[in-house]
N, C-alpha and C positions, 0 to 999 in steps of 0.2 A: 504494500500500500504506500503510495507516494505521500509524503508529508505535505500538508497544506499549511500555509502560514496565516490563516485567518480563522476566526471563530465561526463555527457553523451552528445553526439552530435547526434541529430536526424534530418533526412531529412524532408523536408516539401513539399511533393508532392501536386499537385493541379490539377485543371481541368479548361480548357478554356470554358467560357460561353459567347459567343458574344465578346464584347470588354473587359469583365472582366476576371480575372484569380482568381479563388476561391481556398483558402487553408483551410484545416481542422483545426479548433482551437484545442488546447490542453485542457483537463479537468483542471479546476482551481477553487479555492475558491474566487479569486479576480483577476481582470485584471487592470494593471497599464500601463500608457503610460508615458515614461520618455524622457526627452530631455537631451542628453549628450553633454555638451559644449566642445568646443576645450579648453583644459586645460593642463597645464604642472605640475599640482600638483600630486605627487606620493601618492596615497591613496588607501586603501582597505576597503571593507565592509565584515562583517561576520554575517550572520543571524543565530540565535539560533534555531528558531522554524518554519522556512519556507524554502521551496524549490523555487528557482527562475527558471523560464523557459523563456529564453530570445530569441527574434528575432529582428533584425534590420529591420525597415520599410523604413527608409530614411537615406542615408549617409552610414557611416561605422565606426566601432570601432575595436580595438584590445582588446578583453576580456582577462584579465590576471587572472589566477587562481593559488592559492598556494596549491600544494599537494605534499606530501612526501618531504617537505622542499625545493621544487623547484618551480620556477615560470614557468608557461606554457602560451603561447600565442595562442589564438584562434581568427582567423580573421572572423569577421561577417560583411557582406556587403549586401546592399539592393538587388543587382542583383544576389545573391546566397542565397536564403532564407533557413535558417537553424535554428533549435531550439537548444539551449544549456540549459541543465538541471543542475543546481548547487544545490546540497543538503545542508542541514543545516551544519554549522560548517566549510564550505570551504571558506576561505578568497578569495575575488575577487575584481577586479577593472577594469577600462576601460581607454584606451588611444584613444582619437579622434584626428586623424592626419589631419582631413579635416579643411576647413575654415568656415564651418557652423555646427550648432548643428546636431547631429545624433538623429533620433527618434527611440526609442526602445519600444517594447511591452513586458510586463512581465506578464505571466499567473501564478500567485502566488499560490502555494499550502501551506496552513497553517496546521501545525501539532499541534500547541497549540496557545494560544493568543500571539500576537506580543509583543516583548520586545522592550522598548524604545531605547535601545542601538543598535538595528538592523540597524537603518538608520543613525547612526553617523559614519562618516568616521574615519579611523585610518591611521596614517602615515605608510608607508612601513618601516618595521624594518631595522635598520642600517645594520644588517647582510645580508640583501637582496638588499641593495642599488645599488651595482654594477650590479647585475643581472637585476634589474628594469631599470637602466640606459642603459644597453645594449639593452633591448627590446625597450626602448623609441627611441633610435637612436642618440639623441643629448643630452648627459648628462648635458651639460652646460645650457640647457634650463629648467631643472627640478627645481621645488620648493620643497625642502625637509622640511616638517613641523616638523620633529623630529631632525633636525640639521645634518642629514647624509651628 
């Protein structure tokens, strides 16, 4: 699979089977379930050798991606099942505006062995602080790890 350098939004159709609604899984090398806490920390992750394929199972998040030096917000909600594919090298983070943790599934595609730095958060660069604060909605509530 050729690596793309842009974020893709993929619909998640399914079929009703009695009381259950079944969705097709995405091909992956590993499946992770993450709990995204309500948090005011402005941070990003950037994976070097993996593609994240994310869908919210419970709650909601605003996924923030950095592309072409601009922050983009993608709303992911449990009642609107959507996959978002984030290729390697694209910085991304999440804002959980809810009162409870959001549950997210990640159907990870590994292109090479994992790099230990892939799961270490990084503060949002000072040059993007105003844009992040605008996306967050209440800049006074943000915790800037890099002093922005």
